[in-house]
N, C-alpha and C positions, 0 to 999 in steps of 0.2 A: 640182231635186233629185238627180240623181245628179252633178251637180259640185259639190255639198254634199255628198256621202255621200264621195265619194273624196277631195276636202278634210280631212276628217275623218279617214279612213282614216290620209291622211298626216301629219297631227298626231299621233296615237298613234305610228304604226312612227318616227315621230324625237323624240318622247318629250319633243315640245313642246307645251302649255296655252297658250291666251287665255283669260285670265278678265274682261271686260269691260277688255281693253285692257292690264293684269297681263301678263307671260308667264309661266308656270310653267316651271321646269327637274325634270323627274324624279328624285330624288337618286339616286346613284351607290348600286349595290347591290355588294358583295362577299360572294360563298358560299365559306369557309373551305372546302378539303379534304383529309379527316383524313388523315395516315400511316396509320391502321388497323392499325397494330404498337406495342405497349406498350415498345419499342425505342425508337420514333421520338419526340423531343419534339414537339407541336404549337404551341408557342409560337411560336416564328418566322414561321409562316405565318399566324396570327392576328394578331400583331402587321406583317405586312406587307399583311395586309387593313386592318387601321386606316390605318396611313401611306396606304394609295391611297383606302380609301373615309372618312375617320375624319374630315371637317372636311362637316359634315354631313350624310354619306351612311350607309347600312345597311352592318352586316357580319352575316354570316345566318349561325350555327353549325345544322346543320341536322339532322331529326330523324334517329334510326336509327345514329349514331356515336357513338364516344368518343372523344374531343380527350385526348391524355397532356398535363398540368401538369406538366414538367421543371422547369422553372424558369419563376421571378417574371413572367407575365401582366402588363404595364405597359399602358396606356390612354394614354402619348405619343402625341400626335398626333389624339386625340380632341375635336373641337371641335363640340360640338354633334352629334353624332354618336348612332347608336342600331345596339346590340350583339343579335340576335335571337338566345336561344338555346334553342334545339329538342330538340337531342341532349344529351350530358352531357362537362362538362369534368372530368376527374379529376388528381388528384393524385399524380405518382408515389410511392411508397414507400421513397424513398433518403434516409432521415434521415440518414443524413451529409450529404448536397448543402444539404437543408433545415433543419439547424442553426446557429441565427443571423439566418438570415434573415427580415426582416419580416413578409413576406405572400405568399400565391401569387397575387392577383390585387389590383393596386396601382394607384389612382389620384392621381394626386401634382397638384395644383393644374389638375385639369379643369374647363373652364368648357362646362357642360351635355353630360350624357351618361343616354339611357337604356338600360337593361341592362332586358330582360325575356325573357319566352316569349310569344306568340302564343295557345300552342296548351295551355299549363299542363304541359308535356314537357318543359319544360327541368331541369337538372338538373346543379348543383353539388357534386360527389362532392370531400370532403376526404381521402377514404381515414385518417381517421385513428387506425385501430386502431396501426396500427407507432408512430405517435407516442406515443399514451400507451403503448408500452410502454417507450420507449424511456425516456420522462419517469419513470416508477415505477422504474425501476433507478437514472436520475441526474437529483436534479431541479434540475441546474445543465441540462439540456439546453434549447436555446432552441428553441421551435415556432413556426413562424410561423403570422399571423392569416388566414385565409380569405380576408377581402374588406379591404383596408383603403383607407379615403377619407380623405389629409389633405390640406385645402386645396380650391381647387377652390368652382363653387355649380351650383344648379339640375342635380344630379343626382336622378335615378329610379331603382332597382332592384325588380324589382314582378314578381310572377305567375311568380316561381322557387322552385323546392325546394332548398334546402341541406341536406347530409348528413354527418354524421362530420368537422365541424373538427378539424385537429391540436390548436386552441387553442379562441381566440375567433372567431367566426362572423364578428362584424361590428363594424367601429372605424370612429369617423367623429370626425377631430379638423382638429387643425393649423389652425385658422380656416375650417374649411370652412362654409357656409351655405347654406339652401334644399337640405337632401337627406331626400326620400321613401325611406321603404321602404315598401311596403305587397302585402297580397298574399301572401306567403312562408310557408313552411313550413321549420323548422328543427329538426332531427332529429337527436341524437347519441346512439346506438344502446349498451348495455352488452351487450359478450360475456361470456362462464365464464370468460375468460382476459384480459379486459383491459376497465379501467372507465374513462370518459370522463373527464378533467381541467381544470379553467378554461374549459368551453369555452362560455362566457357568450354567450347569445344575442345581445346589441347593448351595447359600451361607446361611451358618447355623452359627448362630449369639446366638443362643438359648437355651433352657434347655430342656431334657426328650422331642427329637425329635427323630422319627423313620421314615426310608426310607427304601419301603421294595417291591422288583418286579418290579425294576425298568428299563428302557431300554432308555440310554441317547449318542443320535449321534451329535457331537458340535466339536469346534473348540477352547475347553478354560475349565478350570476344571470342571470335570465333576460333583464331590461334594466337596467344600470346607469349613471347619471346622475353622470359623474366627473367633476372638477374643471373648470372651464370650459363646463360643461353650461348652455345659456341659452335659455330659449324652444324647448322640447321637449314635443312632445305624445305623446301614443300612447293611442290608441283600439282598442275590440274586438279584445284580444288575450287569449292563452290560454297558460298557463304549466303544465306537468306535469315534476314532478320536480325545480326549480328553487330556487333560493336568493332567489326574487323579482323584486321590483322597487325596487331599491336606489338609494337617494342613498350615493353614495361607493361605497369608501372614500376619504377625506378627511382631510389635515392630518397625512399620514406624515411629509413631511418638510418641507410647503410651506404657503402660506395659499391656501387651497383654497376657490373660491368655485361654487356652485351654487344658481341662482336661475329662479325661472318656469317651473317643471314643473307638466305641465297629465296627470295620467292619468285617463282616462273609460271605465267599462265593461273589466273586466279578468277573467276565470276563472281561480282559482289552484289549482292541485290537485296533492294530496303534495308542498309547499312547506316545504321549511323554515321560513321565513316569508312571507307573501302583500306585505308591502311592507316600507319601512323605513328605516334610516338609519344608517351606521356610520362612525365618524370614532374617531379614537387620542385616545390620552387627551393629558395634558398634560405628560410627558416632555421634558427637556433634549433637543432637537433634533426634537421635534413640532413643526407648525406648527396657525396657528389654521385654524378651517373656520368659513365661512357660509354656512348653507343658509338662504334667503328666497322663501318665496311657492310653495307646493309643494301640488300639492291630489292627493287620492287619492280617486276617489270613483266610486260602484256597482262596486265591485269583490266577489264573491263568490268564497268562500273555501270548497276541497275535502278536506278531511282534511291541514291543515298545520299544522306547530307554532305560528305565530303569526299570525293577521292582522295585526300592525303590532307593531315591532320597535323601539325607539332604541337602539343600542350606541355609548356614550360612552367606551366604553374597550375598543375592536376589536383585538384581539389582543394584551391586557395579558395578561403572563406571571405576573407579580406584583400587587404593590399598585398599584392605578389612582389615577394623579394628577390631578388637579383641573385643568381646561382652561379658555380662555375664549373656546371656541366658545358661536357665535351662529347659532339655530335661530329664528327670526318666522315667521309668515303660512304656515305649516303646518297645514295640514285633512285629516281625513279625514271622510268623508262617503257615507253609505249603502250601509254595510259588513256584507255577511250571510253565512250559511254554519256552515260548523262546523271547529272544530278538535282 
């Protein structure tokens, strides 16, 4: 008995486990130390941890610390990695540096990643106010997306809070597949001297994307199904103050397709519209849009301007020119509440 106990202790201390003849190695874990100063960019330390532990390992952002994101946090080196965010990642207020930068957090062609909080304490703070002020003063100011996924597959973002994105909260595009967002809270706060702008919750231009159990408070689209969105499922979502669950906008300059969209279980509060489709008109230079197989089901509307709206002349400033857009197999079922 003592020999068996000693063997078990030895196995645990060397992080090697034997299960029915298989050897299971403990995953490498890197805990990132915060610079604990607003003058320190914590991105190099986090990226170093990704390079060291990113191949199947775990990167831990511990609770009780704020990590300064002064440059783009790039997930290159992550292959089936796990980032456990229990503290806060906060974007710097250097609007000059961030002008024209694509993203604060960037995942490019990542094959397997889980970004989450085990405790629910994790926060990604986009520090949006100075960016909104800069954009209000100069509409050409190009703000970063808070989290941008392009290409790659098998990515999960869950059980986290995101606050005050400078621009869009989440974008998934570039042929990415099998991306899951769940258990998230997104909140763009309104200040007396700064109003959030273009703070879409999710811009989806990818395939096999799932969004579930999410709460979004913002001032633009809650979810936008952009060109290329295909097999996207949204369930159990609450949107407050938004422009709704929107297909589009489509057909501005290209022939755009959105297909196989399924929304089931949405509560739409104080929205410009609860659900809708946005299409540019047939003016020369605009493209042709195809929208097919879209379902909005079990939608509760609370004090929204429209329960459903199809705009065939989106952003037209003069006479609307007829188009050749195609909208087929679009269904609204069990829509309830008040406008």
